[in-house]
N, C-alpha and C positions, 0 to 999 in steps of 0.2 A: 595809686598815682603810676603811672608809666607814660612815655613819649610818645605821643599820638596812638595810643590804644584807644580802640572804639567798643560801643555796646552794641554791634550789628552781630555780632556772633561771638559765641564762647569760645575761648581760648584754651589750650593746653600747653603746658611747655615741661621742659626737663633737662637737666646737665646730663650731658651724654660721655663719660669719663672712658677714653679707649686706651688707657696708658697700660691698661693689663689685657687687651687684647680687642677685636673688633666687638661693637655692639649692633644688634638688630633691633629693628624699629618696623612693626608689622603693623599695616594698616588693612584693614578690611575694605571691602567695596564700599563707596560712598561721596558723599561732597564735601571731601576735606581740601583743605588748601593749608600747603605745609612746607617747611624747609628746615635744615640745619645749617647753623653757621659756626665758623671756629672761634677760637678765644681772642682772635683780632678782628672778629664782625666780617670775616671773609667768608664768601658763598661757598658752600660743600654740596648740597644737592637739594633739589625743589622734590616736593612728594603732594601726591592726590591729584586734583585736576590739573594743575600748571607743569606736574612731574611727569617720569617716566611711567610711572604707572596710571597716569591718567584719569585717576577714578576709580579704577578698575579693581583696586586693592594689590599688596605686593609687600615683599619682604626687603626692606631696604636695609643694605649693610653700609656702616660708617666704619671705615678703616683708617688706622692712625699712622703717624710716619715711621714706627719702628717696625710695624708688622712684616714679615718676609713669608710666610707660610702662603701654601696654596689659597687662593680663595674660591671657596666651592660654588658649585653651580646653582641657580636658581634665584640668585639674589640681584637687586638693582644696587650698584654700588657708588660709595661715595667716599672719595679720599680726602683726609684732613690733613694740615700740617702740625696741628695741636693736640694736646690729649683731651682738653674740655671743650666741649661743644654745647652748643644751645640747639634744642629743638624747639621748634615753636610750630604750632599747628591750629587751624580753625576747622569746627563742624560746621558748615552752613545749615542756618535753620530754614530748610526749605518750607515754603508754605507757612513759615513763622513758626514752627515747631521747634521751640526752645528746648523743651524737656527731651526729645528726641536727638536734638544734636548734643545737649549735655553726655547722653547714653553714648552716643557716637564716639565722643572723645575716649569715655571710659573703657570702649571695646579695643583701643590701641595698647599694643604690647610691645614692651620694652626689656630686652634681656641681652645678656652676652652671648656670642655668638658658639662659646664652649660650651655652653647649657643647652643648646638648640634641641638638642634630643629629647629633652626632659626640662623646658624653662620654667622658669619661677618670675614672671613678670613683675616689673616695679610696681609698689603698692602707688594707687590712685588718692591723691590728697585733694578733696575738694575746697577751694579756698573761695567760693562764691561770696560768702559773707563774712570774710575775713578783711580787715584793713591792711593794704599792702601800698608799700612805696618799692617801686622795682626801677626808680629813676635814679640819676647820679648826682641829682641837686646837693646833696650833703658835701659832696667831694668834688665836684668839679671845677671849682673856683678858688682851691685852696692847696697847703702841701699835701692833703691826702690824695689829690690826682695823681702826683708822684709817686706816693707811697703805693697806690693801687697799681700804676703801672711797672713799678719795680717788681710787685709780687708776681706779676704776670711773665716779666721777663725771668724770674728765677723758677717759675713753675714749668716754663714750656720750652721746646726744643728753639735751638736759633732758626729762624726762617730766611734762606739765601737771599730771597728777592729783597727782604727788609734790611740787609748788612749796613747800608748808608746810614739808616734811621740809629741802629744799635751803636754805630760809630758816636753818632751825635750824643745817644744819651749817655755815654760813657764820659763825653766831657761835662755832664752834668752830675755825675757819681753815681750813675745807674749802670751796674755792668754784672753779667750773668756769673754767678760765682762769688761774687764780692759783696759786702754789706754797704747798703746805702745809709750814709751818716752825715746829711749836710749839716754845715755849721751856720750859724746865725746869720751870716751874711747871705749863704746861699739858699737858705730857707726863705729869706725874703725876697729874692730873686726870684725864686720859683715860685711864690704865692702870686706876686704880681704876674709872672709869666701865665699861670694858670688864668687869673681873672682876664687877664687881656685876650687870651686864645679864646676862653668861653665867649667873649664878648664880640670878638670877630665872627665866629661862629653864628651868633645871633644876628649879625650885620648880612651875613651869605645869606641866612633862611629869610629875612624879612625885610631886608631895605636893598637888595641887590638891585643893580640897575641895567643889568646884563638882557639884551632884548629878547633872547632866545626863553627866557622865563615864561614869557607871556602865551597863555593857551590861545587867545584869540587877540588880534590887535586893536579892537576896540572893546575889551574886558581888562579889568583888573585881576581876573583869576590867572593864576600861573600854575605850571607844571611844577610837581613838587620834586619828582625827578627829572635833572636835565640832561641825562647822556640815556637816551634811549635803547632798552634792551641789554645794558652792560651792569653785571652786578658790581663790578670793581671800579666803576666810574672812567673806563679806559677808552681812550679815542685815538685815531690814527696818529694824534700829534702828542699823545701821551696821557698821563692821568689828570682828569679834569679835578683838580683840588677844592674848586669853589663848589662844583656840585658834590663832592663829597662832603665839605663841609656842611654845605646847606641840609644835606639829607641826615647826618648824625647829629645835627642840632635840633632836629624835629622828632627823630625816630631811632628804634633799633632795628638790627637785622637786614639783610640786602639779597637781593636775587633778581637774576634778569627778567623772572617774570612779574616783578612788581613794576617795572619800567618801559615795559612793551606798549608800544603805539599802535597797536593792530586789532583789528576786530576778533574776537576770541581770547583775548588776554583774560586772564584770572580775574583781575581787577584794575581799576584805573582810580588816580587820586587827581584831584586839584585843590590848589592852596589859595585862599583869600585872606589878606590881614589888612587890606584896605576897603573903602567904600567906593561907591564910583568917582567920587571928586579928588580920590587920592588920598584922604586923610586915613588914619590908622582907625581902625575899628575899636570904639570907646565902649567898655561896659556900661557906663551912666546913659548913653543914648539910645534910642528905639529904632531898630532897622526892619525893612522888608526885604525879603529876597524872593523874586519871582521865579518858579522853576517850569519850563515849557514842558507840556505833556504831549505824547508820552516820552520817558526818560529812556534812551537808546541802551536797555540792558537786558540781558536773557534772565538775569536772577533776582536783582532788586538794587536800591541805591539809598543812600544816606546823606544827611547833612550833619556834621559833628561840630562841636563848639569847644575849643580849647583856650586854656588861660594862657597867654603869652609868656609870662615868668615861668611857670612850671611846666608848661607845653604838655598838660595833661587835661583831660576833661574838667570843664568850669564844676565848681563845687558850691552849690546853693541849696536852701531848703527846698525847691523844687525836686532834686534829686533826679535830676534829668541834663543830658547834654547833647541828645541828639534826636532828629526828625527822621524816622525809617520809613522806607516804603512799606516793609513787612508789618508795622506796627502802629504808630501813630498815625500814619499815612496811609494806609490798607484800603481806606474807602476812597481815594483818590482815582477818578476815572476820567475817561474823556479826552479831549484834545484841548482843553483849555487850561493855562497854566496856572499853578497853584502857589499862593502866597503863603511866605513862611515869615514868622517875626522872632526878632531877637533883641531884648532889651530887658531892664529892670523890673517894669510893670507889664503885666498880662494885657494885650491889646483887646478891645470889647470883640466878644463874638468870636475869637480866634484862638482862645486859652489851647486849644488842642493842639495848634500848630506854632507854638510859641517856646523858645528855651529861655529862662531867665540867665540875667548875666549880671555882674557884680560892679556897681559904680566904682571909680577910681583904679579900675584894672583892666588892661589892653587884652584883647583874645584875638583868635584867628577862628577860620573855619576849614574844613575838609570836605569836599564833595567826594563820594565814594560811588562808584558803579561798579557792579560784580557782573561779570560775563558783558563787557561792553560791546556794542556793535560799532560798524562803519560811521553814522553819524555823529559820535563821539568824538571822532578823530578828522573827520574832513571839513568841520566847520558848518555843516549844514544844521547843526545842533548846538545851543549854548545857552548857560543859564544868564540869567540878567545879574547886574552888580547889586551889591549891597545899599540899599538907599535908604538915607536917613528920614525917619518921620518924625515931624516936629509937634 
């Protein structure tokens, strides 16, 4: 499980530790979309198509807060305020070739700058068949949330722009260089705070009433990112905290490329948690979704279904959570809309355009367009709302 991960493209990830010196991430030329985020999920650098190498390949250098030496030439440099960082990268399956995309991920090299003359890249571990849970579900609503936060405070340098937040944490007993030992009373307070905070994040994600969330005034589809082009959710008036809450309740990592609303952006996401009547999507109902053709994207598009509680792909015996233009929908052609179906039972004569849902569980969907074109932004193209089929 992972918050709104998808099966459109193979993923690769690594923990990049720069506490002992800069690390090199070497991308060959190819259809990659990647980024590095620091330990606070702050943006450090884009890579691949949306990054400075623009898909032509390059050596990216991640430089930590303590590095004082000269930075050598020939690198695309990202500066991070933390020691631990997350690399997340996708290899796009151009033409539907998943095997080639997996090989492309394995071709990425990661090694310390100090070993650049004779690098020994990190070993690649294929997790394709492994059962993994990369979410915070186990600890996001209990005392473990504060314990995890304390671990990060202890491990990482103090970041100046977060000084007011460190001050608040000190009042709760979380302070760099000191042991975190809440008593029974404080533990109960912190447990409740974690639950209430998580619940408010979900309200921001799925029950916001701010008008700028709507992608089109006559649709229920919403923008996932509410601050276009800003990786840190910054506006001229300050940080948009609700937009930040909304994103991180649903997803992980951030990048300005993920929130651009211009033709040529790497990818574009829309969210639907409700049908056309405004009712939340219910796993016990059957819905039809009509997608006009052609979809305005240079690469490919998909619709992915997520469980509202886990914010991860729905899990059923169908073992499928997405309908993708490169795979299930590769034969869709022409200008007529394609109808897709979602519900507990397969509709007659449309099994190949159906995702199974679970009665008793809510769900939401993302539409993703890779390489979106102008009509995706100017309103001349838009999908229908989910329509319940009786």
